[in-house]
N, C-alpha and C positions, 0 to 999 in steps of 0.2 A: 721351863727350858725353851729357848727361842732358837733352835737349831735351824739353819738354812743351808742345805747341801744341794748342789746342782748336778743334774745328770747331763753328761756330755755325749757328743756323737760317738766318741770312742767307747763309751759305756755300752751303747746299743750294739756296736760292732762286737764287743767282747761277749755280750750276752748271746748274740746270734751264733757265735762260734760254739759256745757252751751248749745251747739248746740243740744245735744241729748235730754235734758229735754225740751228745747224750741220747737224743732220740734215736739215732741210728744204732747206737750200742744196744738199745733196748728192743730193737726190732720194730720201732714205730715208723710211720711214714716219714720219708725225708722232708726237711723243711723247704728245700728247693726242688721243684718237680719240673722236669723238661720232657714234654711228650715226644719231642723230635719231629713233630708234625709241621708241615709247611703251612703258612698262613693262607688257607683257602677261603676263609671267611665263613665256613660252616661251623655251627656250634656242635658240641659233643651231643650224642644221643641221650635222651632223657630216660634214665634207667631207675628213676626214683621208685622205691617200694611204697606201700600204702602209707598214708599220712598218719603221724602220731597225734594223739589227742592233745588238746591244750592243757590237760591236767599235768603235763610235764613242766609247765610253768612253775617257778618257785616264787611265790608272792613275797613282798616285803620292800624294804628301802634299799636302793642301790646307790652307789657312788658313781655319778656320771663321769666319764672319761677318767677312769681310775688308774692312771699310770703311776700314782703314788703307792698303790697297794695298801690302802687304809685297812688296818687290822680290825676284824669284827669283834674282838674281845675288848676293844676300846671304843669303837664307834658303833652306833645302833644300826648296823647294816647287815643284810644277808648276802649281798653280792656287789659286783662292780660291772661297769658298762664301758665299752670303748668302741670307737669308730675307726675304720681303716679305709683307705682309698684304693680304688682300682689301680691307679698309677703306682702305688706303693707295693703292690703284690705281684701284678703281672709285669715283670721287669722286661720280658721279651715276649713276642707272640707265642702263646701256649707254654710259656715258662713262668712258673709261679714261685715266688719267694714268700713262704709262710713264716719265716723266722720270728719276726716281731710279734705276730699274732700268737704263735706257739709259745713264745716266752711269756707273754702276758697271761695266756690261759693257764700255763703251769703255775705262775705265781698266784693267781686267783684260787686255783684248785688246792695248792699247798696251804692256803689260809682257810680252806673249808668254805669258800664263797662260791655262790652261783655266778654265772656270767651272761651278760647280754651284749650282743654284737650289732654293729651296723656297718654297711658298706656304702660309700658315697662316691660320686663322680664329679661333684661341684660343691665348693665351699664358700662361694660368695665373695663380694668385694671386701668384706672386713676380715677375711681369713686368707686362704691360699689360692682362691679362685678355682680354675679348672683342675680336675684331678683324674683325667684319663691318661693312659700311658702315652709317652712321647712317640713311641714307635707307631701307635695307632693313629695319632694325629698326623704323622708324616705320611702314612700309607693311605689314609682316608680323610683328606682335608675337608670334604663336603660334610663330614659328620660333626663339624665344628661351626658354630655361629660366630661371626665376627661382629662384635658390637663396638665399633670404633677403636679397634686394636685390643679390645678385651674379649677373651674367648669364653664361650658358654657352650655346653654340649648341645648338639642338635638332636634332642631327645627322641624325635620321631623318625630320624634318618634310619634307613634299613640296615646300613653297615653298623651304626651305633647299636641298634637293638640286637643284631646278630652276635656281635662280639661281647657286648655286655652280658647277654644271656650265657655265652660260653664261659665267661669269667664266673658268673654266679653258679653255674653248674659245677665248675671245678671246686668252688668253695663248698657247695653242698655235698659233693662226693667225698670231700675230706672230713667235714664236720657234722654231717647228718647223724652219724652213729656215735658222735663224741658226747658222752653224758655231761661233760663240763660246760657245754653250751646250752643254756636254758631257753633263750629266746633271741629273736632277731628283729631289727627294724628294716622295713622295706625302704630301699633307697631309690627315690624318684628324682627329685630336683635339688635345690640348694639345701645343703646340710642333710640331704636325704628326704626332706619334707615334700609335700605335694604342691610345691610352688616352684616354678622353673628358675626364678632369679630374684634378686633383691627388688624391693619396691623402688619405683622411680624416686630419685632424690638421695638415695643412699650413696655416700661417697661422691656426691655430685654427678652421678650417672643416671641414665634412663634405661636401665636394663629391661624393665617390664615392657616398655614401649618397643624395645629392640625385638623381644620375643613375639610381641603382637605382629610386628612387621614381618617377621620370618614366617609365622603361621599364615598370614594373609598371602604372602608370596607363594608359599608351597601349596596351599589348598584353594586359592582363588576366592577367599573370603574378604569382603571389604573390611578395611581396618576399622571402619566406624561401626561395624556390626559386632559389638562386643559380646552379645549373647551367643552368636555362632562361634566366635573365637574361644569363648569360655567353654562351650560344649565340646569343641574339638580338643581342647586341653584335657578335659575330663576323660575323653576317650583314650588319650595317650597315657594318663595316669593309670587308668584301669588296665590298659595293656601291660604296663610295666608291673602292676600289682599281680596280674595273672601269671606273669613270667616268674615272679618270685614264688607264687603258690605252686607252680608246676615243679620247681626243683627242690624246694625245702620241705623237710618233714618235721620242722620245729615250729613252735608257736611264733607267729609273725605279727608285727604291729604296723599299721598304716599311720604315717605321721601326717595327720590331716589338718591340723589347726590353721596354718597359714593358707590363704587362698590367693589365686592369681588375679582374676578380674571380678568375679562375683563371690560373695560369701556363701552362696548356696552350692558352690562346688564342693563344700564340705559334705553336704547332704548326699550329693550324687556319688562322690567317691567312697564315702563310708558305707552307704547302702550296698554298693557293689562289692566292696571288700568284705564286709561282715557277712553278706549273703552268699559269697562265692563258695565257701566251704563250710563244713559243719563245726563252726566255732573255733577255728584255728587261726583266723586272721582277726586280730584285735585292733583297738583304736588307741593311738598314742597322741596326747595333746601336749605340745610344748608351750608353756605359758600358764602359770598358776599364780594368782594374786589373792590377797585376803578378801577383796571386794573389787570386782572388775566388770567392765562393760563388754558388749558384743559377745555374750555367752549364752543368752536366751534370746533368740531372734524374735522381733515383733511380728504381729499378725501380718500375713501376706508373705512372710519368709519363714514360716514355721519349720523348725528342724535345721536351720542354717547357722545357728550360733555355735560358739566353740564348745559349749557343754551339751548342746542338743543331741549330737550323735551318741554320746555316752548315755544320756538319759534314755534315748530311744532303745539302745541295744543292751543296756546293762542295768536296768532297774527291776528285772524280774528276780524272784528269789533263787532261780536256778543259774544265774550268771550267764547270760547268753554268749557273750564273747569276752575275752580278757581285755582289760583297759589299763592305761597308765598315764601319769602326768610327769612332766619334767619342769623344773623351776630353778631359779637362780636368786642370788642375794639382791640384785637390783630390783627384782620383783617382790621379794620379801625382805626388806632392808633391816628389820629388827625383830626381836622375839615376839612382839605383839602381832606383827604381820605373819611371821612364821606360824604362830599358833592358829590364827584364823584361816590362813591359807591351807594348812594341813587338815583342819576340820572341814574345809570346803572340799578337799579331795576325798576325804572319807565319806562325805555326804553322797558322792557319786559311786561309792562301793568299788573303788578301783583296786587292782591287784598290785600294781607297782608304783612306787614313788621314786623317781630318778632325780636325785639331788645333785646339783652342781657342787663342786668342792667347797666353794665359799660359804655354803650353808652348813658345812661340817667342820671346817677348820678356819682359824684366823690367819690373815696375812699370808695366805698361800703356804702355810707352815704346817706340815702333817703332825708335828710334835706339839701343836697348840690347838687342841680340840675346841670347837665351839660348843662347849658343854652347856651353855645357857639354853640351848635349843633341845637338848636331848630328852627332856621330860616329855615333850610333845611327840618326839619321834618314838620313844618307848611306848607311849599310849597308842600311837598310830599302828605300831607293829602288831598289836593285838587284833586289828580289824582289817588290815590289808589282805585282800583275797578271801575274807570271810563271807559266808552265805548265811541266810536266815536260819539254816539248819545247824550251823556250827559256830555262829558268833558267840563270844563269851557273854555279851550283854547287848542290849539295845539302848540308845541314848538320843538326846536331842540337845543342841546348843541353841539357846534362844538369841536371835539377832534380827537385824533388818539392814537391807542395803541403805547406804548413805552416800550421796554424791561426793561429799568431802573426803571419803575414804578411797575414791578411785583415782587413777593416775590423771584422768582428764578433768576431774572436778565436776562432772556432770553425770546424768543418768541416761545411758544409751544402750538398752538391751542387757541390763544387769540381771542377777538372780535375786529375787525378792524372798522375803520370809526366812525361816530358820534353816540351820544345817542339821538335818535329822538323820538318824541311822536306825530305821525301823521303829522309831518311837516318834509320835506326832503330837502337835499341839493344835487344839481346835479353837480358833478365834471366833467362830460363829455360835458356840454354845451359849445359852442365856447366862449373862453375868460374867462371861469369859473374855471380853474384849480387853486387850492389853495395850500399854503405851510403850513405845521404844525410847531408849535413852542411850547416851554415849558420853565418854570422857572427852571427846573431841570438841574443843572450845569454839571452833568455827561452825559447828553444826547447829541447826535450829533445834535439834534434839538434845543439846548439851545439858547435862545434869551435874552441877558442881559437887554434889556429895559423893559421886562415884569415884572409884580408884581401880587400878589394876588392869591387867589385860582382859579380864572377864568383863570389865565395865566399858571396854572399847565399843561394844555393841551388845545391848541386853534388853530385856523386857521387864515391865513391872505391872502389877495390878493397878486399877484406876478406881479407887473408892469414890472419888468425886462424881463419877458418872454412873455409880452403882455397879461397877464391874469388879467384884471382890474375889474372883476365882481365876485360876488357870486350869484348863482341862487337858488331860493327856490320854493318848490311846496307844496301846501296845499293838504292833502288827499282829493280826490274827494268826499268822503262821508261826509266831514265837510262843510256844506252848509252855505254860508254867503254872503249877498249883501253889508254889511258894517261891519266894525270892527276896532279893534285897533291893530296896529303892534308896538311891542316894541323890540328895538334892543339894546343889551348890547355890547358896543364897548370900545376899549382902546383909551383914549384921549391923543394921542401922536402927537406932532408937531402942526402947526397952519394951516394945510390944511383943506380940506372939503371932505365930501362924501354925496351921496344922495341915497334915496330910489326911485325906479322906478316901476310903475305898470300901468296896462291898466284900463281906466274907462269904463263905460257901452257902450260908443260909439266906443270903440276901440282905443281912443287916449291915448298916453303915458303921464302919470302924474308923477311929481317928488316932493320929499320933501328933502330939503337940511339941512345938519348939518355942522356948522363951529366949528372946534376943537380949544381948548385953551391951549393945551400942559400941562395939569396938571399931566400927566403920571399916571392916575387913570382910573379904569373902571367906565363907566357912562352908563346911559340909555337914550334913546330917544324914546318917544312914539308918534305915529301919529294916529289921528282919521281919518279913511278913510270911506267916505260915499258912494263912487261910484266905489268900486273895482270890477273888473270882473275876477273871478277865472276861467279862460278858457284856461290855459296852453299856453299863448300867447308868452312867451319868451323861444323859443326853447324847448317847452314842459313844461315850468315852469310858475308860477303865478306872481312872482315879483323877483326883483334882487337889489343888492347893487352895486353901481358904485363908485370907488375910485377917480373919476374925473381926473385920470392920473397924479395927483400931489403928490402922496405918498400912500403907502400901508395901508390898513385898517385891524386891528385885530378885529375879531368878536367872541364873546363868545357864545351868545345865541340870538335866534330870537323867538319871541312869536307872535301868532295871535289869537285874542279872538273875539268872537261874541260881538257885542255891548250889554251891559247889563249883561255880564257874568263875568266881573271883580269883584272879591270878595275881601273884605279886609282880610288880614291875621290877625288871632286873636292875640291880644296883651297879652303877658304873663308877669306878674310882678314877677320878680325873685330877691331874696335877696342873692347875692353871698356870699359864705363862705369867711372868711378872708384868707383862704389858697388856694382858687381856683385860678388857673392860666391857661393861654392859651398859646400855642406855637405860635411863630411868624408866622410860616407857616400856622397856622390854623385861622388866623384873616381875616375875609372878608375885601376886599378892600373898602375904602370909596367910596360912590357913590354920585355924585352930578347931578343936573339937566342939561341936555344938552342944548346948545344954538341951537335952531331950527329956521331956517329962510326960507322963501318961495323962491323958485327958480324963474327964469325968465319965466318958463312955467306957464300960468294962472292956478292957483290952489287955493283952500281955504287955509288960514293960518293954519298951524298945531298947535294943542294945546296939552298940557300935560293933562292927565286924572286924576282928583283928586280922591283920595281914602280916604274915611272916616275912622277914627280910631275906631275900635270896643272897646267899654268900657262896663264894668259891672255896671248895675244900681242896687243900693241896693234895696232889697225888703222890703217894709214896714211890720213890724211885730206888732201884738197886744200884750198887756201886760197881763200875767196871773193874775188871782185873787189871792190876798194874804190875808191870815187870820192872823191878828195881836193879836189874843186872847191870853192873858197871861196864862201860865200854871205853877203852883207851882211844879216844878220838880227839882231834884238835878242837879248840874252841870254835863253835859255829859262828858264822858271820851272817848278818842280815841279808836276805836275798829277796828278789822280786820287788824291790822298792819302787820300781817304775810302774808296776802293775796297777796299784791303787794308791795314789798319794792324795791326801786331802789338804785343801787350803783352809786354814782356820778362818772362821767367820766371826766378825765382830759381834759379840754377845754380851749381855749383861751378866753380872756375877750370879752364878747359880746358887740359890739358897733353898733350904728346906722350907716348903710352904705347906700349910694345912691342905688336906685333900678335900675337895668339894664333892659331896656325895648326895645325889637327889634322894628324897624320901622314897621308900619302896612302894607306896600307894599312889594312885592317880590323884594327887592333890597338887596345889600350886605352891607348896612349901619347898624352899631350897635351903637346906641347912648345911652350913660349912662346919665340918667336924675335923679336928686334928687327926692326922694320919697316925695310926698306931706305930709303935716301935717296930723297926724292920724285923721281919721274921724269916729272912733269907736262910739263916742257919737251920731253920726247921723245914725248909722246902727245897733246898739245893743239896744234892748228895755230894759232899766234899771228899776228895780223895787225898789222903795223906801222902806227901812226897818228901824226898830229900834233895836238897840242892846244895852242892859244894863244888870243889874244884874238879871233881870227876863228873864227866858227862853221863847222865843217867837217862834211861829210855823208858817211856811209859806208853802203853798201847790201850786204846779204848774204842768204843763204838757208840756214838751218841744216838744213833738210830734205835739201838736196843735199850739203853739205860739213861739217856740224857734227860735233864729237866728243862722246862721252858719258863724261866723266871727272869732272865736278863735279856733286854731287847735293845735298849739305846744306851751306849756308853758315852760318858763325857770324860775325855782324856785331856785334862787341863781345860782349855777353852774350846776344844774341838770335839764336836759330836760325831758319833758313828752310829747310824741307825740301821734299821732293817735287819738286825741280827735276831730274827725270830725263829731260827732253827733251834733244836735242843742243844744244850751246852753241858760240858764237863768242867768242873772247877778243881784245881789242884792247890793244896795249901802246904807251905813250907816256911821254915824260920831260919833266918841267918843270924849269926852271932857277931859279925863284923861288917864294916862298910864293904860292899861288894858290887861287882858288875854282874847283873842278872841277865841271862840270856835264855829265852825260850824259843825253840825252833820246831816247826812241823816238817817232817820228812815228806818228800814229794810222792810218797806211796799212798796218800790218803785216797779214800774211795771217791771217785768222780760221781757227779749227779747231773741230771738234765739242767738244773738251775742252781747257781750259787757255788760257794766253796767255803772251807773253814777259815776262820780268823783267830788270832791270838791276842789276848789282852792281859796286861799286868795291872793288878788291883791291890789296894791296901786293905780292903774289906770285902764282904759279900754284898756289895752294892755297886751297880754299874756306873754310878757317878764318882766312884773312888778310883777310877782309872788314872794312872800316873800320866803327866804330860809326856807325850811321845810314847805312851804305853800301848800303842796299837801296832800290829804287824799283820800283813796279809799272809806271810809264811813264817816270819820270825820277828821278835822284838828283843831289843837289848837296851838295858837301862844302866847307866854308869853311876857310881858313887851312891848307891842305895844304902841308906843307914840301916843298922841292924834292926831286925824286927820280923813280923809275920807278913807274908805276901801271898797273893792268890794269882794263879794263872788260869784264865778262862779260855777254853777251846769252844768257840761258838760258831753257829751256822749262818752265814750271810744269805739273805732272802730264802731261808728255809733249808739250807743244806743240812744233811744228816748222814752219818756213815762212819766208817772206820778210819783211824788215823794212828800215827806214831809221833810222840812228842819227846823232844830232848830238852833237858834242863841242866844248866851249868851256872854256878855262882862262884866267881873268882874273887877272893878276899883281897882287900887293899884298895887304896884310892887309885883311880885311873891316872897314869902319867900325863903330864901336860904335853900335847903334841908340839913338835918343832914347827916353828912358823915357816911357811913356804912363800916364795915371792908371789906378789900379786900379778895375775895375768893382765896383759895389756888390753885384751878384748874379752868381754864376758862370754861364758859358755852357757847356752840355753839348753836345759834338759827338759824334754817333753814330759808333761804330767798328765796321767790318765786317771780321771776320777771315776769311781764305780759305786755311786750311791745316789740317793735322792731323798 
């Protein structure tokens, strides 16, 4: 399905009204808070209690700027992220409108998702520019820097700092005790990052030069003294960082990756932030590529690269500070780049991966998941936030930096060697020097026999130079007497290779694999009951031997405690008819390796079975229905202007096979036909009667509703975000009828959402009749005799009590009398309420 529904300004206004009235009804803080204080310029007093530990952070994948409310049962995410501006919230001095933020938090919470927040005051030339309140700009013009008619906050101005702190204190007073908020980004400069403005040249402007000139004028620093200007900016960043630390009790992130004048500003600001408190200010790097420059600074600038601060503060087994990456499709343009980019992030042992929506959906369409990337997201979810004590396994992806893989096509401060996760490869062990290879034809390392995303960057043994081994060492903190070793290798030629390790007695044991020349990447898993991790092989724990009969290409080696192998969640995705994947982004097919015992007396190796994770339908009870007839007139459709949808041009919706990734961490993607719909087994259907007498039915979806219908296709018009619980009524007509279903206005109100009515021909959301949607009522004329279903569903999570009226008037609808054409058209306003 390729539904595209637009959220309008009226939608936001409607949601603000709902969240305001709902919150007040429940005794929650009001969404608009007016202190009544005069603008004296003094911030509120700091009454923050003791700081919460960073353990409140919820690790995992987040949807960046998640205004679409991506559902976590479809997308491999644990939470959403959103940024709000100072201008958006403090609408008058000391008067704060929290409506939009409260609405968003409610939606995230109702989906069971964690939430990350950011507050910003400047959004750059490519977005909305300055984002401080208009009342503040008018009252304190010196707090704004004029860059040729373009406004940028005067970040070090005393009035700016005073009132910005007051705003942050108000936000902290409201949300410090709110468990729905899991972490926050520190808001310093452009987009909240530790950079005051865009680089010179962006949009033809010279904003960096403008900020330099302002600093020079205010502090008497020669504009040519870039070192002193840079140091002064670091002081300002640190001051704003400390201001956030003073008011917030949540885990905070310093957005440090972009720099102003010197790259070593990263080192100075992160050392201050990470060392300011006991592990509650973490490091957030915006910008993640599969292979990138300026990440490991050269000698003389040690610690100043984009990755250096994370390596400095987050490479200990105890996870010194929380860390995060944010990335976008233009940085990771296909599945190959996504794969290696995510492995790079895991190599830094980060807690959070904040993904822009274009890495989760296609064409800005939340109903078209980018499922080709989900296998790597599912893999990553097992390791985000993991420590050496609780990681399910340790692993290493063998690779090497290649200048042709970078955006610049050169090598300038890249990360060399492998992406490891507490499993290491030793290039210096005797006979263990490897050769790197790639599928990239423009590289000097190009190897024409390789295929797949694994072959984009890999290593092989080098028999020609006498290096027939690969040596591996498990981190000494990962204790195991037995486990499973899984090796991903390229099945080329008909030769053999073997795994060698020491048992508890010190004897060398081996496991052999005979290759079958399929020229595909395969996995071999070995259950090892007696491995001795004692650095017995030149300081390493085990090795791979190519048997001297041909070189071996190895992509990944994994070592897992017995009992720690977890099934990868199975996600059922219905691909859009327009969804495509590039050839380079298709994971290579993986087949089971032929594993044979060697001549050395060992136990026969076995493959480890992994069970498929499936969702078991939850039994639901049926609400009580009252079929007492009431003599009322035929209901008419009401509230039609509240939510009217404009049909979107879409292709014909057809039943397509469901693409389901294999449950194990392999590179196989198997398309399997969807099973026959089982809605009759999972939705509690309520028998109803529909005739010329209006009949009334009452129910409560909060108590007994099921959650099986989410996106309805009524003709060619999609209606999404119906992820509240639903009740479904079934009835049969014996003659052509006008069917009317109407909700009475006595339904239970909720902080977010409301009930909707849909008329279906089966227990399938795509069987909704054209025009079969109603915000309060639906009426369908000339419905042929047959069985119909009426669904009462909850928009954006609504659940509660309601009363439904059903009427079926037999006979064709009379043709209406023609009315004269009006000379001038009448324009009826349409309010859309979905996205």
